[in-house]
C-alpha positions in Angstrom: 0.1 0.1 -0.2 1.6 3.4 -0.7 0.8 6.5 1.3 0.4 9.9 -0.7 3.3 12.3 -0.5 0.2 14.7 1.3 -0.9 12.3 3.1 2.2 12.0 4.9 2.0 15.9 5.5 -1.2 15.9 7.1 -0.4 12.7 9.2 2.8 14.1 10.3 0.5 17.4 11.1 -1.6 15.4 13.5 1.0 13.8 15.2 2.8 17.3 16.0 -0.4 18.9 17.0 -1.1 15.5 19.5 2.3 16.0 20.5 2.2 19.6 21.7 -1.7 19.0 23.4 0.2 16.0 25.8 2.6 18.3 26.8 0.1 20.9 27.5 -2.5 18.5 29.3 0.5 16.9 31.5 2.0 20.2 32.4 -2.0 21.2 33.3 -2.2 17.5 35.6 0.7 18.6 37.4 0.0 22.2 37.9 1.0 21.6 42.1 4.4 20.9 40.9 4.8 24.5 39.3 4.9 27.8 39.4 1.6 28.0 38.0 0.4 25.9 40.0 -0.3 27.6 43.1 -4.2 28.1 42.4 -4.6 23.7 42.6 -2.1 23.9 45.7 -4.5 26.4 47.1 -7.5 24.5 46.5 -6.1 21.8 48.6 -5.1 22.9 51.8 -6.6 24.6 55.1 -7.2 28.0 56.2 -4.5 28.1 58.6 -1.8 27.1 56.0 -3.8 30.2 53.7 -3.9 32.6 56.8 0.2 31.7 56.7 0.6 32.5 53.5 -1.0 36.0 53.4 0.6 36.4 56.2 4.4 35.8 54.5 3.1 37.9 51.7 2.6 40.8 53.4 5.7 40.8 55.6 7.8 40.9 52.7 5.8 43.3 50.4 4.9 40.9 48.6 1.2 42.3 47.4 2.6 45.5 46.9 5.1 44.9 44.4 2.4 42.1 42.4 0.0 45.7 42.3 3.4 47.7 41.0 4.5 45.4 38.3 0.6 44.7 37.2 0.5 48.7 37.2 3.9 48.9 35.3 3.0 46.1 32.9 -0.4 47.5 32.2 1.2 51.4 31.7 4.0 50.7 29.5 3.0 48.6 27.0 5.5 46.4 25.5 7.9 49.0 27.1 8.2 47.5 30.5 9.8 44.1 30.4 7.4 40.5 30.9 9.4 38.7 32.6 8.8 40.5 36.3 5.3 39.1 36.0 7.0 35.6 35.5 9.4 35.9 38.3 7.1 36.8 40.5 4.6 33.9 40.7 7.7 32.0 41.1 8.5 33.9 44.0 4.4 34.0 45.3 5.5 29.5 44.9 8.2 29.6 47.1 6.4 31.5 49.5 3.8 28.6 49.2 6.0 26.1 49.7 7.2 27.7 53.2 3.5 27.9 54.2 3.2 24.3 53.9 6.5 22.8 55.3 6.8 26.3 58.0 5.6 23.2 60.8 7.8 20.4 59.7 11.2 22.0 59.5 13.4 23.6 61.7 15.4 25.3 58.4 12.1 27.5 58.0 14.0 30.9 59.1 17.5 30.4 57.4 14.8 29.5 53.9 12.9 32.8 54.9 15.7 34.9 55.4 17.2 33.9 52.2 13.7 34.1 50.0 13.6 37.7 51.7 16.8 38.7 50.6 16.6 37.1 47.3 13.6 39.0 46.7 14.9 42.0 47.8 17.1 42.2 44.9 14.3 41.2 42.1 12.0 44.0 44.0 14.6 46.9 43.2 15.4 45.7 39.7 11.9 45.7 39.3 11.2 49.0 40.4 14.4 50.5 38.3 13.0 49.2 35.3 9.8 51.3 35.5 10.8 53.3 31.8 9.4 57.1 34.1 13.2 56.2 36.5 15.3 53.7 33.8 15.2 55.5 30.7 16.9 58.8 31.9 18.5 60.7 35.0 17.0 61.4 38.4 17.8 64.5 40.0 18.4 63.7 43.8 19.9 66.8 46.5 21.9 65.3 50.0 21.2 67.0 53.1 21.6 66.4 57.0 17.9 65.6 58.2 15.6 67.9 59.3 15.2 68.5 63.5 12.0 66.3 64.4 10.4 69.2 65.5 9.7 71.1 62.6 11.9 71.2 58.9 11.7 75.4 59.5 13.9 74.8 62.5 16.5 73.9 60.5 16.2 75.3 58.0 13.9 78.6 57.4 14.7 82.4 58.3 18.0 83.5 57.6 20.8 84.5 59.8 19.7 88.2 61.2 19.3 89.6 65.0 15.6 89.5 64.6 15.1 85.8 63.5 16.0 83.1 66.7 16.9 80.1 65.3 20.1 80.8 63.7 21.8 78.0 65.9 19.9 75.0 64.6 21.2 75.6 60.6 23.0 72.0 60.0 25.4 72.5 57.1 26.8 70.6 54.4 24.8 68.7 50.8 24.8 68.5 47.5 22.6 68.3 44.1 23.5 64.8 41.8 21.9 63.0 39.5 21.4 59.4 39.9 21.5 56.9 36.3 20.3 53.6 36.2 20.0 53.6 32.8 23.9 53.3 33.3 25.0 51.7 36.1 23.6 53.3 38.4 26.2 56.5 37.2 26.0 59.3 40.2 26.7 62.6 38.5 27.7 65.6 41.5 26.9 68.8 39.9 26.9 71.0 43.1 28.6 70.3 46.3 29.0 71.7 49.4 30.8 71.5 53.3 29.4 74.9 54.5 26.2 75.1 52.6 22.4 73.6 52.6 20.5 72.9 49.4 17.1 72.5 48.8 14.5 72.7 46.8 15.4 71.9 43.0 13.3 71.8 40.2 13.9 70.7 36.3 13.4 73.1 33.6 10.7 71.4 30.9 13.2 70.8 28.3 15.8 69.0 30.9 18.4 71.4 30.3 18.7 73.9 33.3 17.4 73.8 37.4 16.5 75.7 39.9 16.7 75.9 43.6 17.6 77.7 46.3 20.7 77.6 48.5 22.3 78.6 51.8 26.4 79.1 51.0 27.3 79.4 54.7 26.1 79.9 58.0 25.5 84.0 57.8 23.8 83.7 54.6 19.9 83.4 53.7 18.5 81.7 50.9 18.4 82.2 47.6 17.4 81.2 44.0 19.9 79.7 41.8 20.3 78.0 39.0 22.4 75.6 37.1 23.4 73.2 33.9 21.9 69.8 34.0 25.4 68.9 33.2 26.5 71.4 36.2 28.5 74.1 34.6 27.1 77.3 34.4 25.7 78.3 38.0 24.2 81.6 38.9 22.8 83.3 41.6 19.6 85.3 40.3 18.3 86.2 44.2 19.8 88.7 46.3 18.1 90.3 48.8 19.6 90.3 52.3 18.0 88.9 55.4 15.3 87.0 53.5 15.0 83.8 52.6 13.7 82.6 48.7 12.6 79.0 48.4 10.6 77.0 46.5 11.7 77.6 43.1 9.5 76.5 40.0 9.7 77.2 36.3 6.4 78.4 34.6 5.4 77.4 30.6 6.9 81.4 29.6 10.0 80.5 31.3 9.5 82.6 34.6 10.3 82.0 37.8 8.2 81.8 40.5 9.2 81.0 44.5 8.3 81.6 47.9 9.8 84.1 50.1 10.4 85.8 53.5 9.9 89.1 52.3 8.3 91.8 54.2 5.4 92.2 55.1 5.8 89.0 56.9 3.6 87.4 60.1 
């Protein structure tokens, strides 16, 4: 009996499809042994273990990260790596195994610590992959922590006879950028040992930065501008015994800011 070439192709195609379906069904029926099998396991465990699983998820910040990854995946369709979802499922499966073995093994504390360390590394990677973070440098200020009573007593009001809190001044700070697209490279735009920098705002075109700075103990806060690469620093306001702060670029390229200029109450 002779089989035609077209019939052979049809038989081969059917065999391939049958094999694919068999592999799929095998994976489905063995769902309890794969990271995607959490629902199968959850349907077969007691309420106490379920409660422990939810507690573990909460303690390691799993639920918050899950919401963040889902939001980033939906918000930046195609621009945010989808493998973070599958990796998150594997961590969820590992947490489930820890919950199931909680009363059976003295190794749980060690397993949980290792899980937390690995999960923290994964969390940082997943959040830094946010296109709003990874696609351009981030500008930030370095300074001492404000006093616990109120931040105004740390840095508000100039060094003048009629002001009361000059003694709370804590100098030292910097204006920097960090670029996660370049392995977290940090660029120092301006550094000061005697002054304090605060309130940076980036221009609409990303080429300039306006901020407030007090150069030393005897100075007041004034408005400054600098290029995004750290060049071209210039002072914009000069009134003595007056603090100018919180500058902001307006659409017409003018700058608005808050000030202690008279009258003050």
